[in-house]
N, C-alpha and C positions, 0 to 999 in steps of 0.2 A: 335045165340050164344058165337059158338068158338070167332070169333071175336068181342067181345064185352069186353069180358078175355085178350085176346093178347092184348085191346085198356088198360083196367083198372089196368093189369100191370105196366106194366113200371108210369104210373103215382103217383100205391099205393108205386111205390121204390120212385120214387123222391120224396112225400110230407115222406116219412120215415127218408128218406137222410137229409130234410128241420130239421127234428123233431129231427136231435138224435145230439148227442157229438160230433163235427171232432175231427177227432185224429192228429194227429201231425209221421210223422217217418225223418228222418235222409237223406230223398231224397226230401224232402218236396222242394218246391219252389219258398218263397213269392216273392209279386209281390218289395217288397222293400229289401235292405240286413237285414237278421238279425232282418226282423216282419213276420209275416204274415198281409197277408191281410187286415181281420179285426185287424189288432192293435197288434195283442199279439207279446210274446216272436217267435222266430223260434224254442228255444229247450224247450217250457215249455207254459203251456195253457193257458188262460186266467184266470180260478180257479189257479190256482199256482202260481201267480203274483199277484194277490188281496193284496195290503196291503204291498209287495215288493218293495222296490226301482229299481228301472231299472238302465241294464246295465250304460244309459246317464247317470242316475243322479250323481255316480260311478262315471264318468267317468267325469267328470263336476269339485268332489270334487277331486278326485284326481288330477286334472289339477290346481287346484287355493291355493293345499300343494307346487306343482311343483315351482306354481311360487314365496308362500312367501321365499321356498327355495332357489330358485336362488338367489330374493333380497335380500333374508340375506347375500347371497354368493358371490353376487357383496360387501354391503356395507362393512364386514369385508378385501375387499382386496384394497378398495380405504382405507380405515381406515389407519392413517401409524402409526407404530407399536414407540408406548414409550419407551424415552430411560432411561433409569436405573439410574437411581441419585440417588440411597441408595448406588454406588458404585465408587471407585478412588484411582489408581491406584494399583486397584487387592484387595483392600480392602472394608466392607465394611461397612457404612455411615452413622452417626443419624444427623439432623440437629439439631440449636440454636439459640438461640443470645439474647443480651443482650440492659439492655437501663437505662440512665445515665441522669442526668437531671433534669428539669422541659418538662414539653411540649413547644416545640415553636422550634424557631430557633437555641437553644442552647443546644438540645437537641440531646444526640448521639444515635445513635443505631448499631450492631456487629450484622450480618451475616454469620455463620458461620457452618461448622461440622465439628464433632471427629469422631475421634475410633469404631468402636460400643463392638471391640472385643478389649480389653487394650494390648498397649506394650507400653516397654520402651522405649520413644527417644534415639537416639546417644547418650553421656556421650560424647564425644569427640563436637556435632557442639556447635558453640558458643552462636548464644541465642534456646534456647527453650519454645516450649508453650502449656499449660493448658483451663485447663475450669472449675470451680469450681461450679459444680449446686448448693451449698449450697447457696455460697453467689454472684451465679449470675451475673460473673464477669471471664475477663481472666488473667490468670497471664504468669507472665517469669517466668520458672524455676528457683532454686539456689542450688535446688539439686535433689537424684532421685523423680521420682513419687512415687505417693500413688496410685493403680491398683484399691482399693475401692473408693477412694472419687477421682481423678485424669481425667481427659476424655483428649485424647490426642487430638491437631488438627490438623483435616485429612479434603482436600478440598477445595475450595471454599472462599474466605474471600470477605467482606466490609460488609466497613466502611458509616455511613448517620451522618450529621451533618445538622438539619432542612430539614431532607428529601433533602437534593443533595449529593451524595457520594463524600468522602474526602479522600478513601482508596480502593484498593483493591490488592488483591492477594489469594497464594496459600501455603495452608497449607502440607507437609508432615512426619507426624511421625512426629507429635510436632513441625518442622523445618519449619522456612520458604521453599520457592521453584516455579522456575520458576521466574518472572514477579511482580512485586511489580511496583503500581503506585501511588500516594499520589496527592491529587486535593485542589485546593483554593475553597471554597463557589462558584466562579463563574464560576466554570467546568475546571479553567486553571490547565496545567502538570507540579506542583513544581518539582518534584521527581520521577525517578525511575532506580529500581536496579531489579540483575539478582539474580536469586540464586541458590545455588542446591542442593539439601537434606545439606541449613542450612548453606552451606560454601558460601558469596558470588564469582561470577562469576571470580571474574577479585584479587582474593585474594591471597597471597603469604604468603603459608600452607611450615612451615619448623616441620619436623620429627627427633624423636634421634634413631630411628633407619633403616637397608638399604629397608627392605620393606616398608617402607611409613604405618603403620598402624600407627607407635607409636605417635597421635600428637603434638610438644613441643610451635609452637606460628603457631598462625589463626592471620596477617594483615590484614584486607580488604582497598582494592582499587577502588575507581571510577573515571575515566579520569586520574587515573595519579593524585588521589588527598583519601587522608583519608581519609575514609565514611563506615562506619557499626558498624559491633556487634565483637569488639574485645577480642583474649581467649591467657590464656598462661596455661600451664596444666606441672606438675612435673613428673619425666622419670618416676614414677612410674604410670602415669596412674592421680592422681588426681589433677583438679584444681586448679591454681593456684592465678590466675588473671582473671579477666572478667570487659568488657565497652565498653562504645563505642564515635567513630568516630561520628565528621561532619564537613562537610568545611576545612579536616587537623588539625581542634582541640578536645583534648577530651572533650566530654560535660557529663551531667548527673555522675549519682552514677558511681564508679570504687569499685568495690569490690575486696579482699585479703583474699585465704580462707587459714585453717590448712593445708591442702594434708596430715590428717589420711592418711593412706593407706586401711585399712580393716572399712571405715564410709563409714556412706555419709559423701557429701558431709557441712564442718560450716561455716561459717562466722570469720573470723576476725575483717578484718578492714573495715570500708567502707566512704568513700570522695568524699564531695562533687567540682565539674568542676562548672563549668560556666552552665546555660540550653543551648542556642543557639552557634554551631559555627561558628554564621555572629555577634557574639557579643565578642570584647576585650579577646585573652587565657588569661584563669587565671594558671596562674606560678606555687602558691602554692595552692591546694586545701587543701581545709577544711575537720578536719577529724568530721564525723558527730556520729558515729558511731565503737564503740568493741565491741568483745567481746569474754567473757573466752574457753580456752579447749570442754568447756563443752557444746558450744552454749548459752551460759548464757548470757544475755546484764549485760553490766558492765561499758557502759559508751551512753548518750547518747546528746549529745550539748542543753546546756541552761536546761536540765529536769533532767537527770541524771551520777552522779561516783560515780562506788564504785571499780575505780583503786586501791588505795588505800592495800583497803579489799582482792582483789583480788591477791596481792603481796606480803600477811604477808601467805596463807594460800597454797603459792607453797613451792615444796618441796625444806629448805634449805636456810629460809627465812627466819629472826630474829622480 
């Protein structure tokens, strides 16, 4: 009887152990790293892990996130940094364009940039240029510009006719700068000029003062020939004459100014020379316009002539 009890007791203990929940200690040694023989996590019971993502699932999720981050980093490294196109010579600029003429081979398109923040061009520059948004046109300035209405050209410039580039260059603070080139419709280079903030590179510049700050005259040259924008100033700094040379000859309009000290440049006379420097030179230019001291047009060739009235209104006239 005693032997039977000794035999039954181990069996009962084994059965009780098989039916009771299995506890886990930190000293457990599962068959696989991190898992019990039954598949439960080494630090939890099967009941604890029910409905909860396993560490293995979390590990896979983190790996995917890391892969996405790595790919994004790789793409960012391969992506070339964009060049800032809105800065030229340290100044912020905006893009503009103009169109003239009907669509087709004769239509002209100008693409250019202008200062975002207005600056008055150098008054001594032979030629100054600006864009008028209301008129959608580029103009050559004859006086100080209006900050509220005029956009000072600054940056790359390109002119096309019928889709073909016929002129390229750069503006800087309203003046021609660096290299300017003109082409035929067949892309044949016909002229090339270099400028430094409006002054032709080979120009002969004279001054009133020894410090070379007060400009007297700018005579443009190219390969030893008169070529480009001409300007002459009075001793008070006001403009007296401006015009243009081509192939050693005066061409287009030549303007004479009143030269008042404390006012904007006011036109006095406008003379017309030949249209091209490759035509015979015009020896006696034609007076096409005249303005009085107040800037009022009193004469225009074949249209208007009030010069007699202007003479009578002058002090001392009879």
